[in-house]
C-alpha angles and dihedrals in degrees: 000000000000108000106169139053127202107219130194101217130211105232108144095198096043108035121162137170089226113093123229120233120236134180114249110228115231093251091059099041098096097041106040116107136169111272095039121124116237137180113231136178112250132190124339125332126017098318115146122190136181120248141170122239105243099182143336120241135188100215143013128229095237110040092182093068114098108231127201120237129239109264103202139357109222101192134053089210134017114284090200122047128211092270095054091045090055090045091053090053091051091044093052091053097046099041098039092241136131119264094237090056090052092047092050092048088062094055128078114251090254089068097047120104119272111190128203125191117210129192119207124188119238125217090261094063110107113248093236092055090044091056093048095048104030107019106185094340123109091215141006129233108232103211140133091288093065110105117246091241090054091047089054091049093048092051090052092048091048089053089052089048091238090124131029124219119214133177128223128194114219121208108220096184102106122176115222114234135185131200114254125200127205135163115272094193136053118265089254092053091047091051089052090051090050091050091054095052118119117248114272096030089121098153093050090048089051091050093049092048090054092049091050091053099039122052098170123091116263132190110262093227090053090049092049092050095043095050099028091241129153125233089247091061090055091047089053089052089052092048090051091052094243095121142014127221127210139170117251127188116241133180123242108240113231095186114105098200147009120264135216115250113244135193131220114280127228108267125223117231095266092050091047091052090052094047092048093051094049093044091051090055091049092048092047093044092238119159092217115161109221125197105208102197113184134156116251109286094019093127102258091150092058089051088053093049095049093048089050089051090054090048092053090048087057089056092252136119132246134216123201123186126199121188102233140027088236089067095047100082096057095040093044089049091055094045093047090047088060102035106022121193092002088080124094124186129210124186141124093264092073122093116250089254094050092048091048091052094047089049090052092048089054094044091052092049093244092122114057099181122050122194121182152122128275101307092050086080085082094055109143094246113160103193112032118186100171138005120203124195107191118202087010092183094067118122091215089076087074115084112227097202131052122328090039096200130158111228090218091060092048090049091053090049091051090046089057091046094051096035090235133131123262116212116205108193129192144132087218109031120200112264089244093057094042090050091051089052088050088055089046093242085123123039108237119220117188131210100180099172138046114270093237092047089243117147120253112262121277108254125204126184118215119204104221093195088065091045091056090055092061105039142011121288112284138155088237128068119213090253094053095045091049090050092049092051090048091054092049091053091049094046092242128136134245137204120211120192125198119169098217132070126208128049103282135000095237146343119241135182111237091208104050103011094241113163119200107239134185113267089219102041138040093244137093120258119249122232116238113187096187091065095026089232143117111238136192111223091203107050102012096243112162133190138162121278108264118236093187126043108260088215107046101007091237119151092217094106114154135184118233132192128018136270134180092264091054092048090049090053091049091049091054089051097046098035106026092169093056119102109221131195115195116207118188139117091285096054096041101051095105122082113271093010094125092053094043094051094045091047090053091050092046089052090055093248087136137036098205130039108201117189153134122264090297087085094051098082140055099354115135117189117158095210096053104107100154131057120183123193106199098190117016091172100067096103097030093073094055119107091237129122090223095052095105093042092052092047092050092047095047095048092046092047096048091044087057091064090073125086097003094149130038098305118086117251132225130195127197116194116193115202146154089214103054094158097053110123093230091058096041093049092045087054088058093037086230102160096165093056090047090050092053094047097044093046089054090054092046091051092051092049097043092240132146133316086038092046134032116232140202125191120204118196125190123191137178139158088246114063096209091054092053092045093049092048095052092049090050089052091052091052091047093050095045089068090054106040125081121239088256093068116097120218120200110196150298091239136152113269119268084257101033097200127034124172092349093308126114117224130208125175144195127195122201119197117192146152102205124003110157093181096048098086093052091047093050093049088051088054090049091054092048090048092062092062091047092047090072088069091048102264113132128195122192126189119201115190113208094355120208089224137021091212 
């Protein structure tokens, strides 16, 4: 009989990838399985923590050790299956993270631990103190609302053993239920009851008539609304034995609107070749990675849909990833239009309850197609037949916090596990993916022309330095403003992209040069006119707009730079008749905002859609014939080895939003660097030439994909502590690394202080360092002890940026 369970425990300050062994109480012996969540005692005192059962064992090495027993089992069935447990193990090793962090990343928030700390008085606590602290309560919740003075008193009383402190683990995964009503008598008995009613009991008569005619259960709220009944009438019916009421589980519906059913389109020869190759891999259970490289508008989505249809016909499930929540409404609409209620959606815009329900639908096999953003790659799908990663080049597929995984890598791992193909789609593949296709590690599928045979849009580049010589400073060149007026006259729509939200980049005093900066971060505050505040986009600090210079008291305060709010204001001034929708982080905070704004634009309730880079990808509006890029240089000036690649990708992607239907498209790119190769090649949409040139530069500079890279970041509230720690790490690693490894740094972070913490970083570039992984895990273990004093160390394997 299995007597012990190895449990990965959730202890933030003492994490380890080694499980702890617990005794399984008799009442749990038959039911406990790996992948279940449990509550276990940990450490001294009454502390209870959540953990995940890693494996069951029959005996322990040292039988003399007294083991603690599992306290509670939180799940009737495993919440993580064998595949996800193996994936967590792989993820921990490759992302330098702890296994419990990886396991929790795979679960919806509703299933993550929520701890409560309770204080209970002992018999030795004086009555007067008991009354002051506890009043009439048996115990006190020790949370953030407890005053610091009370916290100090409680800590002293706990030391004197006059109060006890215990921990409780709350389960946040609540199932939504509704009350169902059904007849409790036969139709004949109900007719007899109706005949015996007193005169004037009209509502009861109405209820009985309904019950006689309808034998199936109905939601009580539906019944009340349909018949105009009150809850008390239904309670009376229950008391009289006419009906019975019961609770039934229902799913929360995350979909904001209905969709129109669609049918498969006729494929062109290139699309058909791609679909055939992917379907063959699905049918043969081959984990082939495909790079589907197609120009914007080439019909990649239809390829995805037809490969999903084939997967479902094989009795399997499909997973489709999109890079951002802003793309989800249109993509989900197209997938639901083809596959209906079989589709589940997972992204951060859902409520905790909706996400929990979608996760359960997937886990139970009720949803056969899953569409979602980055974390949807962990969806509990049991029988995968194809995985699709749309816009595979996007940086948002990389998680910025622990575990710092790339969704593309996880998708490829799951493809190998399920023996199914992984389709990486993009008009502008990442250099890493294109290089792997070059080496035939990925099979490359090409869609070289637009699906509707329309020409790619005409692109013109405007030199803004020349523009400024001829007229006053404006966000709009003469060419772009002329094109916008032309579209308004023709009743067509325009997209305008600006890669900066807010009103202005910063506020500066014209007399003394003072720039208003964040008190917590080494960065200037951004002006937001809608809230009349200055905001920090890193820590969230907010303060009123100054009317006098805080430094010299001058009134010569001026706004510099441009944000989406400022462009919107200028548009209203220059084109008062134009209807503008602004789409940025500020206007899309509320639930469903992305879908609502895109739906308004699609319904022609606006002429111009103005936004940040969230509007650059995936949008498909037939009447958009003009795309304007207001500042193509935003990323080019960054000290980042991917700056040119990101600029080329963004310009190519946003250009592809124009002229996607029968009307010809035009693109105007405004720049202060018109001769830069990334801008010139994006103008021609010449990806292959860009790939050759950029790979040459990467090779010369020893950058990915020719080298692997790891970035270590150290932070502390005291700058000297962070600086000392990073130099100690360098010394420690120098004894491990070979002479072939390249170290960049240590240096202060690109923004040296964020949210009152100082940042230092080190980048290691290497080709083969067999001792590196062991050395980094040793650092990770040491970092936990140091974290108690406030020092934090982060390790990012294959970072998207060195900044």
